[in-house]
N, CA, C and O atoms as a DFTB+ gen file, in Angstrom:
628 C
 N C O
     1  1     -45.548     -45.843      30.545
     2  2     -44.454     -46.154      31.215
     3  2     -44.428     -44.965      32.185
     4  3     -43.929     -44.003      31.602
     5  1     -44.717     -44.720      33.230
     6  2     -44.144     -43.050      33.592
     7  2     -43.154     -43.178      34.456
     8  3     -42.883     -44.208      35.073
     9  1     -42.237     -41.485      34.561
    10  2     -41.153     -41.344      35.436
    11  2     -41.593     -40.327      36.542
    12  3     -42.166     -39.261      36.318
    13  1     -41.269     -40.774      37.663
    14  2     -41.468     -39.958      38.748
    15  2     -40.253     -38.925      39.087
    16  3     -39.178     -39.428      39.414
    17  1     -40.386     -37.288      39.016
    18  2     -39.597     -36.809      39.239
    19  2     -40.021     -35.741      40.452
    20  3     -40.929     -34.955      40.178
    21  1     -39.535     -35.684      41.510
    22  2     -39.560     -34.740      42.893
    23  2     -38.954     -33.625      42.242
    24  3     -38.310     -33.533      41.197
    25  1     -39.368     -32.666      43.245
    26  2     -38.912     -31.053      43.526
    27  2     -38.448     -30.220      42.555
    28  3     -37.293     -29.796      42.587
    29  1     -39.501     -29.837      41.383
    30  2     -39.737     -29.583      39.976
    31  2     -40.557     -28.100      40.160
    32  3     -41.722     -27.876      40.489
    33  1     -39.418     -27.170      39.798
    34  2     -40.425     -26.092      40.144
    35  2     -41.466     -24.969      38.954
    36  3     -41.967     -23.858      39.127
    37  1     -41.445     -26.002      37.654
    38  2     -41.164     -25.454      36.639
    39  2     -42.843     -26.155      36.339
    40  3     -43.095     -27.347      36.517
    41  1     -43.896     -25.086      35.841
    42  2     -45.338     -25.898      35.695
    43  2     -45.704     -25.701      34.241
    44  3     -45.961     -24.563      33.848
    45  1     -45.749     -26.818      33.348
    46  2     -46.203     -26.809      32.188
    47  2     -47.517     -27.302      32.143
    48  3     -47.609     -28.271      32.896
    49  1     -48.713     -27.006      31.498
    50  2     -50.309     -26.916      31.612
    51  2     -50.158     -28.395      31.348
    52  3     -50.952     -29.005      32.064
    53  1     -49.529     -29.100      30.685
    54  2     -49.961     -30.205      29.872
    55  2     -49.641     -31.415      30.495
    56  3     -49.781     -32.529      29.990
    57  1     -49.226     -31.175      31.560
    58  2     -48.307     -32.400      33.004
    59  2     -49.124     -32.200      34.206
    60  3     -49.195     -31.111      34.774
    61  1     -50.011     -33.720      34.760
    62  2     -50.717     -33.760      35.847
    63  2     -49.564     -33.578      36.713
    64  3     -48.439     -34.076      36.653
    65  1     -50.357     -32.331      37.959
    66  2     -49.857     -32.652      39.041
    67  2     -50.067     -33.700      40.177
    68  3     -51.138     -34.306      40.171
    69  1     -49.230     -33.950      41.069
    70  2     -49.898     -34.797      42.361
    71  2     -49.102     -33.666      43.816
    72  3     -47.892     -33.487      43.682
    73  1     -49.680     -33.083      44.896
    74  2     -49.013     -33.072      45.628
    75  2     -49.293     -33.755      47.088
    76  3     -50.288     -33.702      47.812
    77  1     -47.975     -34.450      47.251
    78  2     -48.098     -35.704      48.488
    79  2     -47.850     -34.667      49.704
    80  3     -48.720     -34.520      50.563
    81  1     -46.730     -34.013      49.741
    82  2     -46.923     -32.961      50.830
    83  2     -47.038     -31.739      50.713
    84  3     -47.518     -31.344      49.651
    85  1     -46.565     -30.525      51.953
    86  2     -46.586     -28.798      51.231
    87  2     -44.851     -28.501      50.972
    88  3     -44.412     -27.358      50.842
    89  1     -43.791     -30.010      50.917
    90  2     -42.587     -29.727      51.029
    91  2     -42.378     -29.660      49.166
    92  3     -41.898     -28.937      48.292
    93  1     -43.179     -31.071      49.359
    94  2     -42.273     -31.845      47.598
    95  2     -43.709     -31.400      47.044
    96  3     -44.773     -31.159      47.615
    97  1     -43.200     -31.386      45.333
    98  2     -44.122     -31.769      44.495
    99  2     -44.089     -32.384      43.518
   100  3     -43.481     -31.922      42.554
   101  1     -44.714     -33.600      43.442
   102  2     -44.337     -34.419      42.547
   103  2     -45.403     -34.424      41.306
   104  3     -46.627     -34.445      41.175
   105  1     -43.781     -34.380      40.134
   106  2     -44.808     -34.389      38.630
   107  2     -44.551     -35.560      38.223
   108  3     -43.495     -36.184      38.319
   109  1     -45.995     -36.009      37.542
   110  2     -45.889     -37.516      36.820
   111  2     -45.760     -36.839      35.282
   112  3     -46.529     -36.002      34.808
   113  1     -44.627     -37.404      34.660
   114  2     -44.440     -37.349      33.041
   115  2     -44.339     -38.741      32.116
   116  3     -43.997     -39.902      32.342
   117  1     -44.696     -38.190      31.257
   118  2     -44.711     -39.236      30.377
   119  2     -43.318     -39.547      29.710
   120  3     -42.584     -38.742      29.138
   121  1     -43.133     -40.791      29.896
   122  2     -41.047     -41.029      29.436
   123  2     -40.783     -40.380      28.281
   124  3     -39.828     -39.627      28.093
   125  1     -41.951     -40.782      27.208
   126  2     -41.657     -40.011      25.941
   127  2     -41.154     -38.129      26.038
   128  3     -40.175     -37.543      25.575
   129  1     -42.137     -37.720      26.716
   130  2     -42.090     -36.285      27.313
   131  2     -40.913     -35.987      27.842
   132  3     -40.394     -34.945      27.440
   133  1     -40.166     -36.824      28.895
   134  2     -39.084     -36.213      29.460
   135  2     -38.057     -36.561      28.625
   136  3     -37.017     -35.964      28.902
   137  1     -37.979     -37.334      27.681
   138  2     -36.682     -37.415      26.852
   139  2     -36.427     -35.953      26.034
   140  3     -35.455     -35.212      25.887
   141  1     -38.138     -35.946      25.488
   142  2     -37.579     -34.602      24.679
   143  2     -37.334     -33.456      25.191
   144  3     -37.030     -32.520      24.452
   145  1     -37.421     -33.297      26.590
   146  2     -37.696     -32.329      27.077
   147  2     -35.672     -32.274      28.122
   148  3     -35.276     -31.252      28.683
   149  1     -35.098     -33.197      28.087
   150  2     -34.039     -33.870      28.024
   151  2     -33.344     -33.207      27.114
   152  3     -32.592     -32.265      27.366
   153  1     -33.669     -33.878      25.537
   154  2     -32.753     -33.396      24.431
   155  2     -33.100     -31.738      24.466
   156  3     -32.187     -30.945      24.696
   157  1     -34.272     -31.344      24.257
   158  2     -33.826     -29.568      24.442
   159  2     -33.133     -28.803      25.600
   160  3     -33.004     -27.598      25.387
   161  1     -32.688     -29.240      26.721
   162  2     -32.340     -28.862      27.509
   163  2     -30.229     -29.292      27.086
   164  3     -29.222     -28.683      27.449
   165  1     -30.312     -29.959      26.629
   166  2     -28.830     -30.638      26.183
   167  2     -28.697     -29.765      25.251
   168  3     -27.761     -28.990      25.448
   169  1     -29.524     -29.536      23.928
   170  2     -29.101     -28.909      23.077
   171  2     -29.018     -27.294      23.141
   172  3     -28.192     -26.607      22.542
   173  1     -30.430     -26.663      24.310
   174  2     -29.745     -25.394      24.990
   175  2     -28.677     -25.261      25.568
   176  3     -28.055     -24.203      25.484
   177  1     -28.384     -25.949      26.038
   178  2     -27.059     -26.379      27.324
   179  2     -25.850     -25.998      26.194
   180  3     -24.946     -25.234      26.532
   181  1     -25.894     -26.601      24.782
   182  2     -24.707     -27.274      24.242
   183  2     -24.531     -25.329      23.273
   184  3     -23.535     -24.608      23.209
   185  1     -25.691     -25.140      22.803
   186  2     -26.317     -23.931      22.621
   187  2     -25.359     -22.426      23.151
   188  3     -24.761     -21.534      22.549
   189  1     -25.550     -22.667      24.194
   190  2     -25.317     -21.816      25.519
   191  2     -23.826     -21.590      25.308
   192  3     -23.397     -20.476      25.005
   193  1     -22.997     -22.706      25.479
   194  2     -21.935     -22.737      25.501
   195  2     -20.896     -22.371      24.638
   196  3     -19.768     -21.931      24.858
   197  1     -21.636     -22.701      23.384
   198  2     -21.057     -22.342      21.972
   199  2     -21.536     -20.467      21.909
   200  3     -20.463     -19.902      21.695
   201  1     -22.050     -19.971      21.954
   202  2     -22.339     -18.538      22.646
   203  2     -21.273     -17.845      23.101
   204  3     -20.486     -16.953      22.786
   205  1     -21.578     -18.676      24.052
   206  2     -20.138     -18.022      25.114
   207  2     -19.431     -17.889      25.059
   208  3     -19.076     -16.762      25.402
   209  1     -18.148     -19.066      24.461
   210  2     -16.947     -19.432      23.933
   211  2     -16.710     -18.657      22.633
   212  3     -15.525     -18.672      22.299
   213  1     -17.763     -17.787      21.573
   214  2     -17.294     -17.571      20.689
   215  2     -17.270     -16.018      21.102
   216  3     -16.358     -15.335      20.637
   217  1     -18.058     -15.522      21.804
   218  2     -18.062     -14.333      22.796
   219  2     -16.845     -14.135      23.289
   220  3     -16.132     -13.258      22.802
   221  1     -16.420     -14.911      24.320
   222  2     -14.970     -14.809      24.436
   223  2     -13.746     -14.454      23.627
   224  3     -13.034     -13.449      23.620
   225  1     -13.714     -15.757      22.846
   226  2     -12.603     -15.714      21.671
   227  2     -12.507     -14.561      21.004
   228  3     -11.383     -14.080      20.861
   229  1     -13.834     -13.778      20.379
   230  2     -14.012     -12.695      19.609
   231  2     -13.494     -11.421      20.448
   232  3     -12.903     -10.555      19.803
   233  1     -13.651     -11.253      21.704
   234  2     -13.024     -10.419      22.035
   235  2     -11.118     -10.240      23.058
   236  3     -10.309      -9.380      23.405
   237  1     -11.419     -12.248      23.117
   238  2      -9.614     -12.491      23.413
   239  2      -8.604     -12.031      22.451
   240  3      -7.662     -11.281      22.707
   241  1      -8.968     -12.686      21.044
   242  2      -7.904     -12.508      19.905
   243  2      -7.403     -11.290      19.679
   244  3      -6.232     -11.018      19.413
   245  1      -8.749     -10.205      19.841
   246  2      -8.020      -8.720      19.442
   247  2      -7.346      -8.547      20.220
   248  3      -6.202      -8.352      19.809
   249  1      -7.530      -8.490      21.847
   250  2      -7.037      -8.295      22.934
   251  2      -5.293      -8.661      23.078
   252  3      -4.404      -7.855      23.355
   253  1      -5.104     -10.616      22.700
   254  2      -4.029     -11.026      22.530
   255  2      -2.883     -10.226      21.479
   256  3      -1.653     -10.182      21.494
   257  1      -3.823      -9.686      20.659
   258  2      -2.584      -9.381      19.166
   259  2      -2.681      -8.017      19.603
   260  3      -2.300      -7.284      18.691
   261  1      -3.131      -7.194      20.903
   262  2      -2.772      -6.663      21.303
   263  2      -1.700      -6.029      21.902
   264  3      -1.162      -4.934      21.736
   265  1      -1.421      -7.451      23.014
   266  2      -0.576      -7.611      23.587
   267  2       0.938      -8.213      23.402
   268  3       2.069      -8.107      23.878
   269  1       0.398      -8.730      22.658
   270  2       1.611      -9.321      21.892
   271  2       2.157      -7.633      20.901
   272  3       3.286      -7.241      21.195
   273  1       1.790      -7.232      20.406
   274  2       2.088      -5.989      19.895
   275  2       3.063      -5.366      20.810
   276  3       4.269      -5.224      20.610
   277  1       2.160      -4.903      22.165
   278  2       2.787      -3.866      22.836
   279  2       4.176      -4.899      23.257
   280  3       5.233      -4.454      22.809
   281  1       4.236      -5.530      23.641
   282  2       4.946      -6.664      24.017
   283  2       6.550      -6.527      23.552
   284  3       7.549      -6.148      24.163
   285  1       6.303      -7.076      22.003
   286  2       7.188      -6.479      20.888
   287  2       7.770      -5.216      21.112
   288  3       8.924      -4.961      21.457
   289  1       6.656      -4.319      20.829
   290  2       7.207      -2.693      20.725
   291  2       8.230      -2.534      21.592
   292  3       9.388      -2.313      21.241
   293  1       7.695      -2.681      23.200
   294  2       8.847      -2.087      23.926
   295  2      10.032      -3.525      24.214
   296  3      10.743      -3.500      25.219
   297  1      10.102      -4.549      23.353
   298  2      11.966      -5.228      22.986
   299  2      12.585      -3.966      22.702
   300  3      13.439      -3.286      23.269
   301  1      11.730      -3.824      21.389
   302  2      12.252      -3.048      20.368
   303  2      12.882      -1.656      20.599
   304  3      13.789      -1.137      19.948
   305  1      12.305      -1.228      21.513
   306  2      12.908      -0.181      22.576
   307  2      13.889      -0.310      22.778
   308  3      14.922       0.147      22.288
   309  1      13.637      -1.076      23.676
   310  2      15.266      -1.252      24.325
   311  2      16.184      -1.980      23.797
   312  3      17.246      -1.991      24.419
   313  1      16.123      -2.659      22.754
   314  2      17.375      -2.651      21.856
   315  2      17.437      -1.366      21.220
   316  3      18.488      -1.298      20.582
   317  1      16.851      -0.468      21.138
   318  2      17.111       0.934      19.949
   319  2      18.273       1.898      21.390
   320  3      19.275       2.597      21.238
   321  1      17.512       1.477      22.680
   322  2      18.635       2.424      23.839
   323  2      20.023       1.748      24.566
   324  3      20.789       2.250      25.389
   325  1      20.032       0.395      23.921
   326  2      20.693      -0.663      24.106
   327  2      22.086       0.140      22.947
   328  3      23.252       0.368      23.271
   329  1      21.481       0.384      21.726
   330  2      22.118       0.369      20.471
   331  2      22.737       2.175      20.375
   332  3      23.411       2.705      19.492
   333  1      22.348       2.581      21.269
   334  2      22.577       3.969      21.634
   335  2      23.385       4.267      22.647
   336  3      24.115       5.256      22.706
   337  1      23.230       3.149      23.713
   338  2      24.892       3.199      24.301
   339  2      25.625       2.352      23.986
   340  3      26.605       2.020      24.654
   341  1      25.329       1.911      23.048
   342  2      26.857       1.495      22.330
   343  2      27.376       2.449      21.303
   344  3      28.593       2.616      21.372
   345  1      26.710       3.164      20.300
   346  2      27.276       3.845      19.450
   347  2      26.781       5.381      19.819
   348  3      26.823       6.089      18.813
   349  1      26.410       5.950      20.780
   350  2      25.867       7.046      21.120
   351  2      25.066       7.548      20.067
   352  3      24.921       8.753      19.863
   353  1      24.574       6.704      19.433
   354  2      23.121       7.148      18.180
   355  2      22.218       6.257      18.311
   356  3      22.480       5.100      18.640
   357  1      21.030       6.694      18.066
   358  2      20.085       5.750      17.495
   359  2      20.480       5.482      16.043
   360  3      20.903       6.297      15.224
   361  1      20.202       3.866      15.855
   362  2      20.100       3.611      14.510
   363  2      19.683       4.310      13.309
   364  3      19.120       5.327      13.716
   365  1      19.668       4.296      12.126
   366  2      19.181       4.788      11.221
   367  2      17.376       4.028      10.947
   368  3      16.251       4.528      10.914
   369  1      17.859       2.771      10.815
   370  2      16.426       1.583      10.343
   371  2      16.759       0.551      11.684
   372  3      17.721       0.319      12.417
   373  1      15.536       0.148      11.548
   374  2      15.227      -0.794      12.691
   375  2      15.484      -2.024      11.932
   376  3      15.423      -3.095      12.536
   377  1      15.756      -2.000      10.712
   378  2      15.344      -3.492       9.804
   379  2      17.077      -3.846      10.254
   380  3      17.827      -4.298       9.390
   381  1      17.499      -3.624      11.453
   382  2      19.302      -4.385      11.916
   383  2      18.606      -5.298      12.739
   384  3      19.051      -6.429      12.934
   385  1      17.547      -4.897      13.237
   386  2      16.729      -5.913      14.523
   387  2      15.771      -7.186      13.816
   388  3      15.132      -8.091      14.352
   389  1      15.911      -6.939      12.838
   390  2      14.874      -8.515      11.949
   391  2      15.210      -9.453      12.259
   392  3      14.532     -10.220      12.943
   393  1      16.787      -9.765      11.701
   394  2      17.095     -11.002      12.147
   395  2      18.364     -11.699      12.863
   396  3      18.842     -12.813      12.647
   397  1      18.924     -10.302      14.155
   398  2      19.490     -10.568      14.838
   399  2      19.635      -9.324      15.750
   400  3      19.805      -8.149      15.424
   401  1      19.516      -9.929      17.070
   402  2      19.615      -8.972      17.839
   403  2      19.932      -9.621      19.914
   404  3      19.692     -10.677      20.499
   405  1      20.322      -8.779      20.184
   406  2      20.962      -9.006      21.896
   407  2      20.489      -9.923      22.368
   408  3      21.149     -10.568      23.182
   409  1      18.903     -10.392      21.956
   410  2      17.681     -10.812      23.223
   411  2      17.486     -12.080      22.114
   412  3      16.612     -12.932      22.275
   413  1      18.357     -12.083      21.048
   414  2      17.926     -13.864      20.023
   415  2      16.475     -13.869      19.821
   416  3      16.046     -15.013      19.673
   417  1      15.454     -12.817      19.761
   418  2      14.475     -13.079      19.424
   419  2      13.746     -13.165      17.529
   420  3      14.140     -12.146      16.961
   421  1      13.413     -13.504      17.153
   422  2      12.796     -13.362      16.454
   423  2      11.993     -12.613      15.549
   424  3      10.834     -13.028      15.585
   425  1      12.155     -11.668      14.748
   426  2      11.839     -10.602      13.841
   427  2      10.729      -9.373      14.896
   428  3       9.521      -9.136      14.908
   429  1      11.722      -8.932      15.541
   430  2      11.609      -8.159      16.986
   431  2      10.798      -6.347      16.217
   432  3      10.500      -5.529      17.088
   433  1      10.559      -5.959      14.858
   434  2      10.351      -4.819      14.400
   435  2       9.304      -5.118      13.561
   436  3       9.256      -4.263      12.676
   437  1       7.831      -6.543      13.356
   438  2       6.205      -6.133      12.636
   439  2       5.768      -6.698      14.586
   440  3       6.128      -7.175      15.663
   441  1       4.863      -6.187      13.840
   442  2       3.542      -6.128      14.805
   443  2       2.951      -7.603      15.040
   444  3       3.669      -8.570      14.787
   445  1       1.763      -7.764      15.479
   446  2       1.023      -9.187      15.411
   447  2       0.426      -9.105      14.547
   448  3       0.060     -10.198      14.113
   449  1       0.033      -8.087      13.898
   450  2      -0.642      -8.185      12.227
   451  2       0.230      -7.970      11.120
   452  3      -0.267      -7.697      10.027
   453  1       1.861      -8.085      11.304
   454  2       2.498      -8.338      10.504
   455  2       2.457      -7.062       9.719
   456  3       2.108      -7.088       8.538
   457  1       2.837      -5.810      10.391
   458  2       3.051      -4.654       9.770
   459  2       4.082      -4.226      10.452
   460  3       3.983      -4.184      11.678
   461  1       5.384      -3.787       9.759
   462  2       6.794      -3.255      10.154
   463  2       5.990      -2.054      11.185
   464  3       4.898      -1.508      11.030
   465  1       7.234      -1.873      12.510
   466  2       6.259      -0.860      12.749
   467  2       7.225       0.286      12.655
   468  3       8.415      -0.028      12.690
   469  1       6.813       2.039      12.499
   470  2       7.033       3.101      12.252
   471  2       8.051       3.304      12.811
   472  3       7.990       2.700      13.882
   473  1       9.065       3.858      12.708
   474  2      10.392       4.409      13.278
   475  2      11.070       5.373      12.533
   476  3      11.454       5.434      11.365
   477  1      11.122       6.111      13.503
   478  2      11.666       7.628      12.858
   479  2      13.041       7.692      14.022
   480  3      12.985       7.119      15.110
   481  1      14.195       8.461      13.575
   482  2      14.959       9.017      14.504
   483  2      15.128      10.197      14.065
   484  3      15.308      10.535      12.895
   485  1      15.053      11.092      15.342
   486  2      14.928      12.695      15.090
   487  2      16.292      13.223      15.931
   488  3      16.918      12.521      16.725
   489  1      16.591      14.536      15.599
   490  2      17.207      15.320      16.161
   491  2      18.768      14.617      16.041
   492  3      19.517      14.027      16.820
   493  1      18.810      15.004      14.698
   494  2      20.438      13.804      14.319
   495  2      20.849      12.687      15.222
   496  3      21.832      12.883      15.937
   497  1      20.191      11.479      15.287
   498  2      19.893      10.747      16.203
   499  2      19.923      10.494      18.049
   500  3      20.196       9.721      18.968
   501  1      19.593      11.345      17.801
   502  2      19.436      12.186      18.774
   503  2      18.550      11.171      20.075
   504  3      19.015      10.784      21.147
   505  1      17.265      10.961      19.554
   506  2      15.917      10.449      19.705
   507  2      15.289       9.491      18.781
   508  3      15.769       9.100      17.717
   509  1      14.153       9.154      19.307
   510  2      13.501       8.314      17.907
   511  2      11.975       8.314      18.692
   512  3      11.706       8.605      19.858
   513  1      11.195       7.918      17.701
   514  2      10.081       7.637      17.146
   515  2       9.798       6.567      17.094
   516  3      10.779       6.024      16.586
   517  1       8.604       5.376      17.414
   518  2       8.349       4.197      17.337
   519  2       7.212       3.961      17.873
   520  3       7.007       4.168      19.069
   521  1       6.208       3.437      16.959
   522  2       4.883       3.374      17.025
   523  2       4.287       1.958      16.452
   524  3       5.260       1.380      15.967
   525  1       3.058       1.100      16.285
   526  2       2.901       0.429      15.580
   527  2       1.991       0.999      14.826
   528  3       1.302       1.874      15.351
   529  1       1.769       0.649      13.432
   530  2       0.429       1.276      12.681
   531  2      -0.414       0.204      12.775
   532  3      -0.767      -0.374      11.747
   533  1      -0.970      -0.317      14.368
   534  2      -2.158      -1.273      14.688
   535  2      -2.548      -2.186      13.553
   536  3      -1.913      -2.585      12.577
   537  1      -3.767      -2.396      13.968
   538  2      -5.109      -3.316      12.935
   539  2      -4.663      -3.155      11.389
   540  3      -4.067      -3.877      10.590
   541  1      -5.409      -1.475      11.334
   542  2      -5.261      -1.097       9.963
   543  2      -4.266      -1.355       8.638
   544  3      -4.473      -1.605       7.451
   545  1      -2.555      -1.075       9.835
   546  2      -1.435      -0.643       8.808
   547  2      -1.588       0.879       8.715
   548  3      -0.473       1.310       9.010
   549  1      -2.090       1.518       8.553
   550  2      -1.920       3.164       8.509
   551  2      -1.560       3.737       9.882
   552  3      -1.883       3.627      11.065
   553  1      -0.757       4.375       9.125
   554  2       0.204       5.008      10.603
   555  2      -0.700       6.689      10.955
   556  3      -1.295       7.427      10.170
   557  1      -0.523       6.785      12.061
   558  2      -1.236       8.003      12.938
   559  2      -2.858       8.144      12.580
   560  3      -3.472       9.173      12.298
   561  1      -3.354       6.779      12.682
   562  2      -4.890       7.118      12.953
   563  2      -4.965       6.612      14.629
   564  3      -4.208       7.053      15.495
   565  1      -6.113       5.532      14.880
   566  2      -7.175       5.860      16.378
   567  2      -6.195       4.570      16.873
   568  3      -5.918       4.384      18.058
   569  1      -5.723       3.719      15.778
   570  2      -5.472       2.445      16.499
   571  2      -4.299       1.669      16.563
   572  3      -4.014       0.481      16.712
   573  1      -3.420       3.286      16.317
   574  2      -1.612       3.272      16.605
   575  2      -1.742       2.568      18.090
   576  3      -2.810       2.684      18.691
   577  1      -0.655       1.843      18.673
   578  2       0.005       1.191      19.304
   579  2       1.383       2.187      19.655
   580  3       2.257       2.534      18.860
   581  1       1.260       2.542      21.209
   582  2       2.811       3.274      21.464
   583  2       3.440       3.037      22.437
   584  3       2.838       2.218      23.131
   585  1       4.290       3.317      22.819
   586  2       5.096       2.000      24.113
   587  2       5.940       3.546      24.660
   588  3       6.296       4.413      23.861
   589  1       6.111       3.619      25.916
   590  2       6.928       4.133      26.639
   591  2       8.458       4.034      26.699
   592  3       8.870       3.161      25.935
   593  1       9.369       4.636      27.343
   594  2      10.626       3.923      27.155
   595  2      10.468       3.473      28.768
   596  3       9.601       3.875      29.544
   597  1      11.561       2.519      29.050
   598  2      11.666       1.930      30.370
   599  2      12.369       2.851      31.673
   600  3      13.315       3.601      31.913
   601  1      11.515       2.392      32.130
   602  2      11.854       3.435      33.777
   603  2      13.238       3.745      33.861
   604  3      13.753       4.860      33.780
   605  1      14.005       2.203      34.101
   606  2      15.325       2.491      34.463
   607  2      16.134       3.565      33.300
   608  3      17.321       3.868      33.426
   609  1      15.421       3.966      32.383
   610  2      16.278       4.645      31.151
   611  2      16.242       6.087      31.364
   612  3      15.154       6.648      31.235
   613  1      17.314       6.794      31.683
   614  2      17.234       8.658      31.848
   615  2      18.211       9.050      30.274
   616  3      19.328       8.628      29.976
   617  1      17.635       9.648      29.773
   618  2      17.964       9.959      28.447
   619  2      19.339      11.817      29.018
   620  3      19.049      13.011      29.089
   621  1      20.409      11.227      29.217
   622  2      21.745      11.948      29.725
   623  2      21.944      13.028      28.955
   624  3      22.444      13.999      29.523
   625  1      21.577      13.164      27.309
   626  2      22.149      14.810      26.492
   627  2      21.487      15.703      27.044
   628  3      21.645      16.880      26.717
């Protein structure tokens, strides 16, 4: 049994070709060979899909953790600023935000990798430094994540 396929532009030397006109190329392929070719195309397509998915996820997940950490760090910064507006100085420690805060969000003092933010109040509680230690969990390395104070905030002291 043979299968007739029109308009195929691939050339395999073991197949017999028949030209019906100048526009269409008719290929007569044995059914067994066509099934093998179809399996090859299916497996290749699945392999390419898995490869692309793996590449996408391997680059997306670290980016997502970075973004979540930036957002959490910004939330913690806003909480610190609001605390200063209430008490006229920044808190000594950010552990006070771990379980209870104004936004009722859970655990705003750790990054996406589970590391507690590096926080230090400076100038006798009049200013602060806060950042994430990043993926490696070590402060003052290249992967640390910093945030800026919100645009609406102005320090009037």
